[in-house]
All heavy atoms as TSV, in Angstrom:
chain	resi	resn	atom	element	x	y	z
A	1	MET	N	N	0.824	-1.176	-0.004
A	1	MET	CA	C	-0.005	0.007	0.015
A	1	MET	C	C	0.890	1.235	-0.009
A	1	MET	O	O	1.822	1.311	0.756
A	1	MET	CB	C	-0.866	-0.037	1.272
A	1	MET	CG	C	-1.561	1.229	1.541
A	1	MET	SD	S	-2.523	1.020	3.063
A	1	MET	CE	C	-2.873	2.686	3.368
A	2	THR	N	N	0.591	2.163	-0.824
A	2	THR	CA	C	1.300	3.433	-0.833
A	2	THR	C	C	0.541	4.441	0.005
A	2	THR	O	O	-0.676	4.587	-0.132
A	2	THR	CB	C	1.450	3.959	-2.262
A	2	THR	OG1	O	2.112	2.955	-3.018
A	2	THR	CG2	C	2.242	5.234	-2.300
A	3	ALA	N	N	1.232	5.134	0.849
A	3	ALA	CA	C	0.602	6.114	1.746
A	3	ALA	C	C	0.129	7.341	0.980
A	3	ALA	O	O	0.798	7.759	0.031
A	3	ALA	CB	C	1.594	6.493	2.861
A	4	ASP	N	N	-0.968	7.958	1.451
A	4	ASP	CA	C	-1.373	9.208	0.837
A	4	ASP	C	C	-0.509	10.364	1.390
A	4	ASP	O	O	0.262	10.192	2.341
A	4	ASP	CB	C	-2.854	9.441	1.064
A	4	ASP	CG	C	-3.262	9.647	2.494
A	4	ASP	OD1	O	-2.382	9.939	3.332
A	4	ASP	OD2	O	-4.438	9.507	2.794
A	5	ARG	N	N	-0.653	11.518	0.757
A	5	ARG	CA	C	0.215	12.623	1.132
A	5	ARG	C	C	0.050	13.080	2.589
A	5	ARG	O	O	1.009	13.462	3.227
A	5	ARG	CB	C	-0.071	13.796	0.203
A	5	ARG	CG	C	0.441	13.557	-1.204
A	5	ARG	CD	C	0.240	14.803	-2.067
A	5	ARG	NE	N	0.697	14.518	-3.405
A	5	ARG	CZ	C	-0.064	14.489	-4.454
A	5	ARG	NH1	N	-1.333	14.795	-4.372
A	5	ARG	NH2	N	0.457	14.276	-5.634
A	6	ALA	N	N	-1.171	13.068	3.104
A	6	ALA	CA	C	-1.378	13.489	4.478
A	6	ALA	C	C	-0.651	12.591	5.453
A	6	ALA	O	O	-0.028	13.104	6.415
A	6	ALA	CB	C	-2.886	13.450	4.777
A	7	VAL	N	N	-0.622	11.298	5.216
A	7	VAL	CA	C	0.099	10.405	6.112
A	7	VAL	C	C	1.609	10.626	5.980
A	7	VAL	O	O	2.327	10.655	6.975
A	7	VAL	CB	C	-0.288	8.915	5.785
A	7	VAL	CG1	C	0.662	7.970	6.556
A	7	VAL	CG2	C	-1.703	8.642	6.159
A	8	MET	N	N	2.061	10.810	4.769
A	8	MET	CA	C	3.504	10.979	4.554
A	8	MET	C	C	4.020	12.274	5.198
A	8	MET	O	O	5.171	12.388	5.604
A	8	MET	CB	C	3.860	10.950	3.064
A	8	MET	CG	C	3.606	9.609	2.448
A	8	MET	SD	S	4.375	8.210	3.296
A	8	MET	CE	C	6.102	8.541	2.979
A	9	ARG	N	N	3.136	13.280	5.359
A	9	ARG	CA	C	3.531	14.545	6.005
A	9	ARG	C	C	3.395	14.471	7.491
A	9	ARG	O	O	3.768	15.408	8.189
A	9	ARG	CB	C	2.721	15.686	5.444
A	9	ARG	CG	C	3.066	16.076	4.050
A	9	ARG	CD	C	2.406	17.403	3.668
A	9	ARG	NE	N	0.971	17.367	3.819
A	9	ARG	CZ	C	0.059	17.126	2.875
A	9	ARG	NH1	N	0.475	16.911	1.648
A	9	ARG	NH2	N	-1.199	17.118	3.144
A	10	SER	N	N	2.894	13.382	8.021
A	10	SER	CA	C	2.709	13.247	9.473
A	10	SER	C	C	4.029	13.279	10.204
A	10	SER	O	O	5.082	13.078	9.624
A	10	SER	CB	C	2.025	11.931	9.799
A	10	SER	OG	O	0.746	11.882	9.228
A	11	SER	N	N	3.951	13.541	11.505
A	11	SER	CA	C	5.124	13.493	12.370
A	11	SER	C	C	5.347	12.036	12.761
A	11	SER	O	O	4.612	11.466	13.572
A	11	SER	CB	C	4.898	14.313	13.619
A	11	SER	OG	O	4.807	15.656	13.282
A	12	TRP	N	N	6.350	11.438	12.123
A	12	TRP	CA	C	6.689	10.028	12.385
A	12	TRP	C	C	7.530	9.956	13.643
A	12	TRP	O	O	8.416	10.719	13.839
A	12	TRP	CB	C	7.385	9.426	11.205
A	12	TRP	CG	C	6.471	9.294	10.038
A	12	TRP	CD1	C	6.282	10.193	9.032
A	12	TRP	CD2	C	5.618	8.195	9.761
A	12	TRP	NE1	N	5.352	9.703	8.127
A	12	TRP	CE2	C	4.930	8.480	8.559
A	12	TRP	CE3	C	5.364	6.961	10.384
A	12	TRP	CZ2	C	4.022	7.607	7.975
A	12	TRP	CZ3	C	4.441	6.105	9.819
A	12	TRP	CH2	C	3.775	6.415	8.637
A	13	ARG	N	N	7.217	8.930	14.457
A	13	ARG	CA	C	8.016	8.699	15.698
A	13	ARG	C	C	8.545	7.274	15.660
A	13	ARG	O	O	7.991	6.411	15.002
A	13	ARG	CB	C	7.128	8.908	16.898
A	13	ARG	CG	C	6.597	10.304	17.022
A	13	ARG	CD	C	5.685	10.519	18.189
A	13	ARG	NE	N	6.428	10.182	19.412
A	13	ARG	CZ	C	5.848	10.007	20.558
A	13	ARG	NH1	N	4.539	10.148	20.713
A	13	ARG	NH2	N	6.540	9.748	21.650
A	14	ARG	N	N	9.576	7.021	16.407
A	14	ARG	CA	C	10.131	5.669	16.491
A	14	ARG	C	C	10.495	5.398	17.933
A	14	ARG	O	O	10.640	6.319	18.746
A	14	ARG	CB	C	11.313	5.448	15.543
A	14	ARG	CG	C	12.500	6.319	15.846
A	14	ARG	CD	C	13.672	5.979	14.979
A	14	ARG	NE	N	13.357	6.251	13.577
A	14	ARG	CZ	C	14.252	6.397	12.614
A	14	ARG	NH1	N	15.528	6.303	12.904
A	14	ARG	NH2	N	13.870	6.644	11.384
A	15	SER	N	N	10.616	4.148	18.209
A	15	SER	CA	C	10.941	3.733	19.586
A	15	SER	C	C	12.261	4.335	20.013
A	15	SER	O	O	13.209	4.407	19.234
A	15	SER	CB	C	11.024	2.209	19.667
A	15	SER	OG	O	11.546	1.775	20.852
A	16	SER	N	N	12.372	4.616	21.315
A	16	SER	CA	C	13.673	5.063	21.855
A	16	SER	C	C	14.671	3.926	21.865
A	16	SER	O	O	15.875	4.156	21.998
A	16	SER	CB	C	13.462	5.612	23.264
A	16	SER	OG	O	12.952	4.598	24.128
A	17	ARG	N	N	14.194	2.720	21.704
A	17	ARG	CA	C	15.086	1.530	21.629
A	17	ARG	C	C	15.746	1.388	20.274
A	17	ARG	O	O	16.627	0.567	20.091
A	17	ARG	CB	C	14.353	0.272	22.026
A	17	ARG	CG	C	13.921	0.301	23.458
A	17	ARG	CD	C	13.259	-0.983	23.853
A	17	ARG	NE	N	12.821	-0.910	25.210
A	17	ARG	CZ	C	12.607	-1.973	25.966
A	17	ARG	NH1	N	12.763	-3.184	25.484
A	17	ARG	NH2	N	12.201	-1.811	27.216
A	18	CYS	N	N	15.281	2.128	19.322
A	18	CYS	CA	C	15.887	2.055	17.983
A	18	CYS	C	C	17.169	2.829	18.001
A	18	CYS	O	O	17.188	4.059	18.112
A	18	CYS	CB	C	14.917	2.657	16.975
A	18	CYS	SG	S	15.535	2.529	15.280
A	19	VAL	N	N	18.313	2.097	17.931
A	19	VAL	CA	C	19.613	2.735	18.100
A	19	VAL	C	C	20.312	3.102	16.793
A	19	VAL	O	O	21.328	3.716	16.815
A	19	VAL	CB	C	20.529	1.862	18.977
A	19	VAL	CG1	C	20.019	1.725	20.370
A	19	VAL	CG2	C	20.738	0.464	18.298
A	20	THR	N	N	19.740	2.702	15.686
A	20	THR	CA	C	20.314	3.041	14.392
A	20	THR	C	C	19.362	3.919	13.620
A	20	THR	O	O	18.182	4.055	13.941
A	20	THR	CB	C	20.626	1.799	13.576
A	20	THR	OG1	O	19.397	1.135	13.237
A	20	THR	CG2	C	21.540	0.828	14.349
A	21	GLU	N	N	19.828	4.402	12.534
A	21	GLU	CA	C	18.947	5.232	11.642
A	21	GLU	C	C	18.037	4.365	10.770
A	21	GLU	O	O	17.099	4.781	10.190
A	21	GLU	CB	C	19.813	6.129	10.762
A	21	GLU	CG	C	19.119	7.273	10.112
A	21	GLU	CD	C	18.514	8.262	11.120
A	21	GLU	OE1	O	19.012	8.406	12.224
A	21	GLU	OE2	O	17.532	8.903	10.713
A	22	HIS	N	N	18.411	3.079	10.669
A	22	HIS	CA	C	17.697	2.149	9.823
A	22	HIS	C	C	17.108	0.992	10.663
A	22	HIS	O	O	17.443	0.855	11.827
A	22	HIS	CB	C	18.603	1.583	8.741
A	22	HIS	CG	C	19.207	2.657	7.923
A	22	HIS	ND1	N	18.509	3.441	7.054
A	22	HIS	CD2	C	20.503	3.085	7.849
A	22	HIS	CE1	C	19.307	4.333	6.484
A	22	HIS	NE2	N	20.523	4.129	6.932
A	23	HIS	N	N	16.306	0.182	10.043
A	23	HIS	CA	C	15.700	-1.027	10.683
A	23	HIS	C	C	14.811	-0.644	11.855
A	23	HIS	O	O	14.843	-1.301	12.909
A	23	HIS	CB	C	16.793	-1.998	11.143
A	23	HIS	CG	C	17.740	-2.417	10.078
A	23	HIS	ND1	N	17.377	-3.188	9.012
A	23	HIS	CD2	C	19.035	-2.139	9.876
A	23	HIS	CE1	C	18.398	-3.394	8.238
A	23	HIS	NE2	N	19.441	-2.744	8.732
A	24	CYS	N	N	14.058	0.397	11.742
A	24	CYS	CA	C	13.172	0.858	12.818
A	24	CYS	C	C	11.726	0.805	12.353
A	24	CYS	O	O	11.425	1.060	11.233
A	24	CYS	CB	C	13.516	2.281	13.231
A	24	CYS	SG	S	15.196	2.451	13.859
A	25	VAL	N	N	10.854	0.519	13.289
A	25	VAL	CA	C	9.407	0.654	13.062
A	25	VAL	C	C	9.045	2.098	13.453
A	25	VAL	O	O	9.405	2.515	14.540
A	25	VAL	CB	C	8.578	-0.375	13.843
A	25	VAL	CG1	C	7.135	-0.117	13.714
A	25	VAL	CG2	C	8.946	-1.768	13.443
A	26	GLU	N	N	8.344	2.794	12.575
A	26	GLU	CA	C	7.949	4.113	12.833
A	26	GLU	C	C	6.395	4.176	12.861
A	26	GLU	O	O	5.768	3.360	12.206
A	26	GLU	CB	C	8.478	5.068	11.796
A	26	GLU	CG	C	9.999	5.083	11.721
A	26	GLU	CD	C	10.546	5.968	10.602
A	26	GLU	OE1	O	9.904	6.009	9.515
A	26	GLU	OE2	O	11.585	6.568	10.803
A	27	PHE	N	N	5.863	5.120	13.625
A	27	PHE	CA	C	4.421	5.246	13.683
A	27	PHE	C	C	4.007	6.724	13.641
A	27	PHE	O	O	4.814	7.591	14.008
A	27	PHE	CB	C	3.807	4.563	14.875
A	27	PHE	CG	C	4.083	5.254	16.203
A	27	PHE	CD1	C	3.139	6.130	16.715
A	27	PHE	CD2	C	5.251	5.048	16.909
A	27	PHE	CE1	C	3.417	6.786	17.903
A	27	PHE	CE2	C	5.498	5.699	18.060
A	27	PHE	CZ	C	4.560	6.565	18.589
A	28	ALA	N	N	2.781	6.973	13.181
A	28	ALA	CA	C	2.262	8.328	13.187
A	28	ALA	C	C	0.740	8.232	13.365
A	28	ALA	O	O	0.096	7.337	12.860
A	28	ALA	CB	C	2.541	9.036	11.851
A	29	LEU	N	N	0.181	9.138	14.146
A	29	LEU	CA	C	-1.267	9.184	14.297
A	29	LEU	C	C	-1.833	9.723	13.015
A	29	LEU	O	O	-1.315	10.715	12.418
A	29	LEU	CB	C	-1.637	10.081	15.457
A	29	LEU	CG	C	-1.077	9.640	16.818
A	29	LEU	CD1	C	-1.510	10.609	17.908
A	29	LEU	CD2	C	-1.489	8.215	17.143
A	30	SER	N	N	-2.920	9.108	12.523
A	30	SER	CA	C	-3.517	9.506	11.273
A	30	SER	C	C	-5.020	9.390	11.338
A	30	SER	O	O	-5.582	8.303	11.249
A	30	SER	CB	C	-2.954	8.580	10.154
A	30	SER	OG	O	-3.635	8.816	8.951
A	31	GLY	N	N	-5.705	10.501	11.555
A	31	GLY	CA	C	-7.166	10.467	11.655
A	31	GLY	C	C	-7.608	9.592	12.804
A	31	GLY	O	O	-7.222	9.753	13.933
A	32	ASP	N	N	-8.441	8.577	12.485
A	32	ASP	CA	C	-8.938	7.666	13.486
A	32	ASP	C	C	-8.024	6.485	13.679
A	32	ASP	O	O	-8.319	5.575	14.456
A	32	ASP	CB	C	-10.320	7.100	13.098
A	32	ASP	CG	C	-11.362	8.176	13.136
A	32	ASP	OD1	O	-11.175	9.185	13.908
A	32	ASP	OD2	O	-12.374	8.036	12.427
A	33	GLY	N	N	-6.852	6.463	13.032
A	33	GLY	CA	C	-5.974	5.287	13.131
A	33	GLY	C	C	-4.536	5.667	13.393
A	33	GLY	O	O	-4.212	6.791	13.732
A	34	VAL	N	N	-3.703	4.680	13.188
A	34	VAL	CA	C	-2.272	4.821	13.364
A	34	VAL	C	C	-1.597	4.246	12.113
A	34	VAL	O	O	-1.967	3.167	11.660
A	34	VAL	CB	C	-1.773	4.085	14.634
A	34	VAL	CG1	C	-0.303	4.184	14.754
A	34	VAL	CG2	C	-2.443	4.617	15.882
A	35	ALA	N	N	-0.654	4.949	11.574
A	35	ALA	CA	C	0.100	4.494	10.432
A	35	ALA	C	C	1.447	3.890	10.911
A	35	ALA	O	O	2.098	4.471	11.795
A	35	ALA	CB	C	0.378	5.635	9.470
A	36	LEU	N	N	1.788	2.765	10.370
A	36	LEU	CA	C	3.057	2.087	10.717
A	36	LEU	C	C	3.900	1.932	9.433
A	36	LEU	O	O	3.333	1.679	8.362
A	36	LEU	CB	C	2.785	0.722	11.298
A	36	LEU	CG	C	1.947	0.640	12.572
A	36	LEU	CD1	C	1.577	-0.804	12.867
A	36	LEU	CD2	C	2.695	1.265	13.713
A	37	ARG	N	N	5.187	2.021	9.575
A	37	ARG	CA	C	6.079	1.789	8.447
A	37	ARG	C	C	7.444	1.375	8.891
A	37	ARG	O	O	7.833	1.560	10.035
A	37	ARG	CB	C	6.184	3.069	7.575
A	37	ARG	CG	C	6.981	4.177	8.205
A	37	ARG	CD	C	7.052	5.405	7.314
A	37	ARG	NE	N	7.893	6.440	7.926
A	37	ARG	CZ	C	8.064	7.645	7.392
A	37	ARG	NH1	N	7.439	7.948	6.243
A	37	ARG	NH2	N	8.858	8.536	7.966
A	38	ASN	N	N	8.208	0.776	7.941
A	38	ASN	CA	C	9.574	0.415	8.163
A	38	ASN	C	C	10.410	1.583	7.725
A	38	ASN	O	O	10.225	2.121	6.628
A	38	ASN	CB	C	9.887	-0.821	7.286
A	38	ASN	CG	C	11.304	-1.330	7.379
A	38	ASN	OD1	O	12.221	-0.557	7.618
A	38	ASN	ND2	N	11.496	-2.615	7.165
A	39	SER	N	N	11.391	1.995	8.489
A	39	SER	CA	C	12.217	3.181	8.193
A	39	SER	C	C	12.967	2.973	6.881
A	39	SER	O	O	13.318	3.928	6.212
A	39	SER	CB	C	13.161	3.498	9.336
A	39	SER	OG	O	14.074	2.413	9.530
A	40	GLN	N	N	13.209	1.721	6.470
A	40	GLN	CA	C	13.918	1.479	5.227
A	40	GLN	C	C	13.004	1.553	4.007
A	40	GLN	O	O	13.473	1.711	2.893
A	40	GLN	CB	C	14.566	0.121	5.223
A	40	GLN	CG	C	15.812	0.058	6.124
A	40	GLN	CD	C	16.524	-1.248	5.969
A	40	GLN	OE1	O	15.939	-2.290	5.962
A	40	GLN	NE2	N	17.855	-1.133	5.838
A	41	ARG	N	N	11.706	1.394	4.201
A	41	ARG	CA	C	10.717	1.472	3.103
A	41	ARG	C	C	9.573	2.407	3.525
A	41	ARG	O	O	8.446	1.964	3.744
A	41	ARG	CB	C	10.205	0.068	2.826
A	41	ARG	CG	C	11.285	-0.872	2.384
A	41	ARG	CD	C	10.694	-2.290	2.232
A	41	ARG	NE	N	11.790	-3.241	2.227
A	41	ARG	CZ	C	12.244	-3.798	1.136
A	41	ARG	NH1	N	11.726	-3.492	-0.046
A	41	ARG	NH2	N	13.225	-4.677	1.179
A	42	PRO	N	N	9.851	3.665	3.611
A	42	PRO	CA	C	8.874	4.621	4.149
A	42	PRO	C	C	7.594	4.809	3.331
A	42	PRO	O	O	6.575	5.286	3.838
A	42	PRO	CB	C	9.609	5.937	4.265
A	42	PRO	CG	C	10.781	5.788	3.312
A	42	PRO	CD	C	11.111	4.333	3.279
A	43	ALA	N	N	7.633	4.396	2.052
A	43	ALA	CA	C	6.396	4.570	1.245
A	43	ALA	C	C	5.402	3.484	1.507
A	43	ALA	O	O	4.193	3.628	1.190
A	43	ALA	CB	C	6.773	4.589	-0.244
A	44	ALA	N	N	5.831	2.332	2.041
A	44	ALA	CA	C	4.899	1.244	2.341
A	44	ALA	C	C	4.373	1.426	3.751
A	44	ALA	O	O	5.118	1.301	4.714
A	44	ALA	CB	C	5.615	-0.098	2.221
A	45	VAL	N	N	3.118	1.757	3.865
A	45	VAL	CA	C	2.514	2.094	5.150
A	45	VAL	C	C	1.331	1.163	5.487
A	45	VAL	O	O	0.526	0.854	4.585
A	45	VAL	CB	C	2.003	3.582	5.123
A	45	VAL	CG1	C	1.264	3.900	6.434
A	45	VAL	CG2	C	3.190	4.496	4.932
A	46	LEU	N	N	1.270	0.734	6.694
A	46	LEU	CA	C	0.160	-0.090	7.183
A	46	LEU	C	C	-0.728	0.813	8.100
A	46	LEU	O	O	-0.194	1.424	9.037
A	46	LEU	CB	C	0.668	-1.299	7.976
A	46	LEU	CG	C	-0.362	-2.159	8.672
A	46	LEU	CD1	C	-1.213	-2.874	7.670
A	46	LEU	CD2	C	0.306	-3.165	9.572
A	47	LEU	N	N	-2.000	0.881	7.802
A	47	LEU	CA	C	-2.917	1.679	8.632
A	47	LEU	C	C	-3.727	0.721	9.490
A	47	LEU	O	O	-4.282	-0.239	9.004
A	47	LEU	CB	C	-3.852	2.497	7.769
A	47	LEU	CG	C	-3.158	3.561	6.896
A	47	LEU	CD1	C	-4.168	4.192	5.960
A	47	LEU	CD2	C	-2.482	4.608	7.748
A	48	ILE	N	N	-3.766	0.988	10.803
A	48	ILE	CA	C	-4.570	0.186	11.724
A	48	ILE	C	C	-5.393	1.115	12.602
A	48	ILE	O	O	-5.073	2.272	12.754
A	48	ILE	CB	C	-3.635	-0.704	12.618
A	48	ILE	CG1	C	-2.678	0.132	13.492
A	48	ILE	CG2	C	-2.847	-1.697	11.784
A	48	ILE	CD1	C	-1.882	-0.673	14.493
A	49	GLY	N	N	-6.449	0.567	13.221
A	49	GLY	CA	C	-7.282	1.333	14.081
A	49	GLY	C	C	-6.621	1.617	15.411
A	49	GLY	O	O	-5.712	0.906	15.809
A	50	ARG	N	N	-7.073	2.635	16.066
A	50	ARG	CA	C	-6.439	3.002	17.376
A	50	ARG	C	C	-6.635	1.935	18.435
A	50	ARG	O	O	-5.742	1.700	19.268
A	50	ARG	CB	C	-6.970	4.349	17.855
A	50	ARG	CG	C	-6.526	5.425	16.935
A	50	ARG	CD	C	-6.300	6.720	17.620
A	50	ARG	NE	N	-5.922	7.725	16.646
A	50	ARG	CZ	C	-5.580	8.941	16.939
A	50	ARG	NH1	N	-5.619	9.334	18.175
A	50	ARG	NH2	N	-5.233	9.792	15.986
A	51	SER	N	N	-7.743	1.227	18.394
A	51	SER	CA	C	-7.961	0.111	19.366
A	51	SER	C	C	-6.982	-0.981	19.122
A	51	SER	O	O	-6.426	-1.565	20.103
A	51	SER	CB	C	-9.392	-0.387	19.311
A	51	SER	OG	O	-9.705	-0.922	18.084
A	52	VAL	N	N	-6.683	-1.279	17.877
A	52	VAL	CA	C	-5.692	-2.318	17.530
A	52	VAL	C	C	-4.309	-1.831	17.959
A	52	VAL	O	O	-3.530	-2.634	18.522
A	52	VAL	CB	C	-5.691	-2.616	16.007
A	52	VAL	CG1	C	-4.563	-3.575	15.635
A	52	VAL	CG2	C	-7.058	-3.188	15.562
A	53	TRP	N	N	-3.984	-0.567	17.771
A	53	TRP	CA	C	-2.730	0.014	18.215
A	53	TRP	C	C	-2.559	-0.150	19.732
A	53	TRP	O	O	-1.509	-0.548	20.225
A	53	TRP	CB	C	-2.667	1.450	17.816
A	53	TRP	CG	C	-1.456	2.203	18.333
A	53	TRP	CD1	C	-1.478	3.208	19.283
A	53	TRP	CD2	C	-0.091	2.043	17.949
A	53	TRP	NE1	N	-0.202	3.650	19.510
A	53	TRP	CE2	C	0.662	2.958	18.707
A	53	TRP	CE3	C	0.535	1.197	17.080
A	53	TRP	CZ2	C	2.055	3.037	18.602
A	53	TRP	CZ3	C	1.916	1.304	16.960
A	53	TRP	CH2	C	2.663	2.208	17.693
A	54	ARG	N	N	-3.646	0.189	20.476
A	54	ARG	CA	C	-3.541	0.075	21.935
A	54	ARG	C	C	-3.299	-1.354	22.384
A	54	ARG	O	O	-2.520	-1.625	23.256
A	54	ARG	CB	C	-4.802	0.635	22.581
A	54	ARG	CG	C	-4.910	2.123	22.583
A	54	ARG	CD	C	-6.034	2.658	23.428
A	54	ARG	NE	N	-7.363	2.313	22.889
A	54	ARG	CZ	C	-8.032	3.012	21.976
A	54	ARG	NH1	N	-7.493	4.135	21.540
A	54	ARG	NH2	N	-9.184	2.653	21.519
A	55	GLU	N	N	-3.979	-2.312	21.703
A	55	GLU	CA	C	-3.754	-3.722	22.023
A	55	GLU	C	C	-2.351	-4.175	21.675
A	55	GLU	O	O	-1.733	-4.932	22.426
A	55	GLU	CB	C	-4.771	-4.584	21.255
A	55	GLU	CG	C	-6.177	-4.427	21.740
A	55	GLU	CD	C	-7.177	-5.201	20.877
A	55	GLU	OE1	O	-6.773	-6.189	20.247
A	55	GLU	OE2	O	-8.359	-4.826	20.857
A	56	LEU	N	N	-1.834	-3.738	20.524
A	56	LEU	CA	C	-0.469	-4.063	20.133
A	56	LEU	C	C	0.548	-3.521	21.141
A	56	LEU	O	O	1.406	-4.277	21.620
A	56	LEU	CB	C	-0.151	-3.510	18.760
A	56	LEU	CG	C	1.264	-3.648	18.231
A	56	LEU	CD1	C	1.620	-5.119	18.106
A	56	LEU	CD2	C	1.452	-2.928	16.944
A	57	VAL	N	N	0.426	-2.268	21.506
A	57	VAL	CA	C	1.365	-1.698	22.483
A	57	VAL	C	C	1.275	-2.385	23.840
A	57	VAL	O	O	2.284	-2.709	24.449
A	57	VAL	CB	C	1.120	-0.148	22.656
A	57	VAL	CG1	C	1.947	0.423	23.787
A	57	VAL	CG2	C	1.461	0.534	21.335
A	58	ALA	N	N	0.073	-2.680	24.283
A	58	ALA	CA	C	-0.083	-3.395	25.575
A	58	ALA	C	C	0.552	-4.772	25.481
A	58	ALA	O	O	1.240	-5.214	26.425
A	58	ALA	CB	C	-1.578	-3.535	25.902
A	59	GLY	N	N	0.342	-5.458	24.363
A	59	GLY	CA	C	0.969	-6.776	24.196
A	59	GLY	C	C	2.484	-6.727	24.204
A	59	GLY	O	O	3.172	-7.577	24.803
A	60	LEU	N	N	3.037	-5.704	23.554
A	60	LEU	CA	C	4.503	-5.573	23.557
A	60	LEU	C	C	5.019	-5.268	24.948
A	60	LEU	O	O	6.043	-5.827	25.342
A	60	LEU	CB	C	4.892	-4.415	22.587
A	60	LEU	CG	C	4.686	-4.723	21.122
A	60	LEU	CD1	C	4.845	-3.439	20.305
A	60	LEU	CD2	C	5.632	-5.787	20.637
A	61	LYS	N	N	4.343	-4.436	25.689
A	61	LYS	CA	C	4.783	-4.099	27.056
A	61	LYS	C	C	4.690	-5.316	27.997
A	61	LYS	O	O	5.457	-5.404	28.940
A	61	LYS	CB	C	3.941	-2.960	27.644
A	61	LYS	CG	C	4.243	-1.617	27.023
A	61	LYS	CD	C	3.403	-0.548	27.614
A	61	LYS	CE	C	3.736	0.835	27.047
A	61	LYS	NZ	N	2.896	1.891	27.608
A	62	ASN	N	N	3.740	-6.218	27.682
A	62	ASN	CA	C	3.554	-7.387	28.534
A	62	ASN	C	C	4.241	-8.656	27.997
A	62	ASN	O	O	3.963	-9.728	28.448
A	62	ASN	CB	C	2.079	-7.689	28.689
A	62	ASN	CG	C	1.388	-6.585	29.476
A	62	ASN	OD1	O	1.910	-6.091	30.492
A	62	ASN	ND2	N	0.185	-6.174	29.057
A	63	ASP	N	N	5.152	-8.461	27.039
A	63	ASP	CA	C	5.881	-9.595	26.403
A	63	ASP	C	C	4.961	-10.631	25.838
A	63	ASP	O	O	5.299	-11.851	25.809
A	63	ASP	CB	C	6.824	-10.208	27.440
A	63	ASP	CG	C	8.019	-9.328	27.753
A	63	ASP	OD1	O	8.395	-8.515	26.910
A	63	ASP	OD2	O	8.527	-9.425	28.882
A	64	ALA	N	N	3.803	-10.292	25.315
A	64	ALA	CA	C	2.879	-11.241	24.769
A	64	ALA	C	C	3.365	-11.889	23.507
A	64	ALA	O	O	2.885	-12.944	23.104
A	64	ALA	CB	C	1.525	-10.545	24.506
A	65	PHE	N	N	4.391	-11.294	22.837
A	65	PHE	CA	C	4.899	-11.831	21.603
A	65	PHE	C	C	6.223	-12.540	21.710
A	65	PHE	O	O	6.847	-12.830	20.714
A	65	PHE	CB	C	4.955	-10.699	20.584
A	65	PHE	CG	C	3.642	-9.989	20.429
A	65	PHE	CD1	C	3.451	-8.710	20.947
A	65	PHE	CD2	C	2.587	-10.574	19.762
A	65	PHE	CE1	C	2.243	-8.058	20.821
A	65	PHE	CE2	C	1.352	-9.934	19.639
A	65	PHE	CZ	C	1.214	-8.626	20.169
A	66	VAL	N	N	6.633	-12.817	22.912
A	66	VAL	CA	C	7.929	-13.492	23.182
A	66	VAL	C	C	7.726	-14.969	22.925
A	66	VAL	O	O	6.731	-15.584	23.425
A	66	VAL	CB	C	8.438	-13.220	24.599
A	66	VAL	CG1	C	9.676	-14.064	24.914
A	66	VAL	CG2	C	8.689	-11.740	24.787
A	67	ASN	N	N	8.597	-15.565	22.154
A	67	ASN	CA	C	8.545	-17.007	21.917
A	67	ASN	C	C	8.953	-17.766	23.217
A	67	ASN	O	O	10.062	-17.574	23.717
A	67	ASN	CB	C	9.505	-17.375	20.785
A	67	ASN	CG	C	9.401	-18.826	20.361
A	67	ASN	OD1	O	8.845	-19.651	21.098
A	67	ASN	ND2	N	9.825	-19.121	19.190
A	68	ARG	N	N	8.042	-18.501	23.709
A	68	ARG	CA	C	8.297	-19.208	25.003
A	68	ARG	C	C	8.473	-20.713	24.773
A	68	ARG	O	O	7.763	-21.519	25.375
A	68	ARG	CB	C	7.149	-18.948	25.947
A	68	ARG	CG	C	6.960	-17.487	26.208
A	68	ARG	CD	C	6.045	-17.259	27.399
A	68	ARG	NE	N	5.557	-15.912	27.563
A	68	ARG	CZ	C	6.311	-14.863	27.911
A	68	ARG	NH1	N	7.551	-15.029	28.216
A	68	ARG	NH2	N	5.740	-13.677	28.041
A	69	GLY	N	N	9.412	-21.095	23.895
A	69	GLY	CA	C	9.706	-22.501	23.717
A	69	GLY	C	C	8.920	-23.149	22.606
A	69	GLY	O	O	8.790	-24.344	22.591
A	70	GLY	N	N	8.423	-22.370	21.649
A	70	GLY	CA	C	7.659	-22.916	20.542
A	70	GLY	C	C	8.585	-23.556	19.547
A	70	GLY	O	O	9.787	-23.803	19.777
A	71	LEU	N	N	8.098	-23.826	18.359
A	71	LEU	CA	C	8.855	-24.482	17.313
A	71	LEU	C	C	10.066	-23.714	16.831
A	71	LEU	O	O	11.069	-24.302	16.397
A	71	LEU	CB	C	7.919	-24.763	16.122
A	71	LEU	CG	C	6.776	-25.720	16.376
A	71	LEU	CD1	C	5.872	-25.812	15.161
A	71	LEU	CD2	C	7.318	-27.101	16.727
A	72	ASP	N	N	10.005	-22.396	16.876
A	72	ASP	CA	C	11.143	-21.566	16.375
A	72	ASP	C	C	12.156	-21.199	17.437
A	72	ASP	O	O	12.940	-20.324	17.211
A	72	ASP	CB	C	10.559	-20.329	15.704
A	72	ASP	CG	C	9.715	-20.646	14.490
A	72	ASP	OD1	O	10.041	-21.625	13.821
A	72	ASP	OD2	O	8.741	-19.907	14.318
A	73	SER	N	N	12.088	-21.764	18.605
A	73	SER	CA	C	13.025	-21.352	19.669
A	73	SER	C	C	14.372	-21.955	19.517
A	73	SER	O	O	14.608	-22.873	18.797
A	73	SER	CB	C	12.447	-21.732	21.040
A	73	SER	OG	O	12.254	-23.118	21.160
């Protein structure tokens, strides 16, 4: 998906844990949703609802996505 001009002009933020200029997930508030992109491919943007964003952030803070001995460990 290619982002529209309004999203591309948004104030993009990235995690304070991103220590390089590349390989970062960036986000911007966009209307009723949140836009996500890879810093290496800024034109490819994923738009999600704010409720999904809140669930994602809560899951990340609670280590909900940590592999706990599954097949890929």
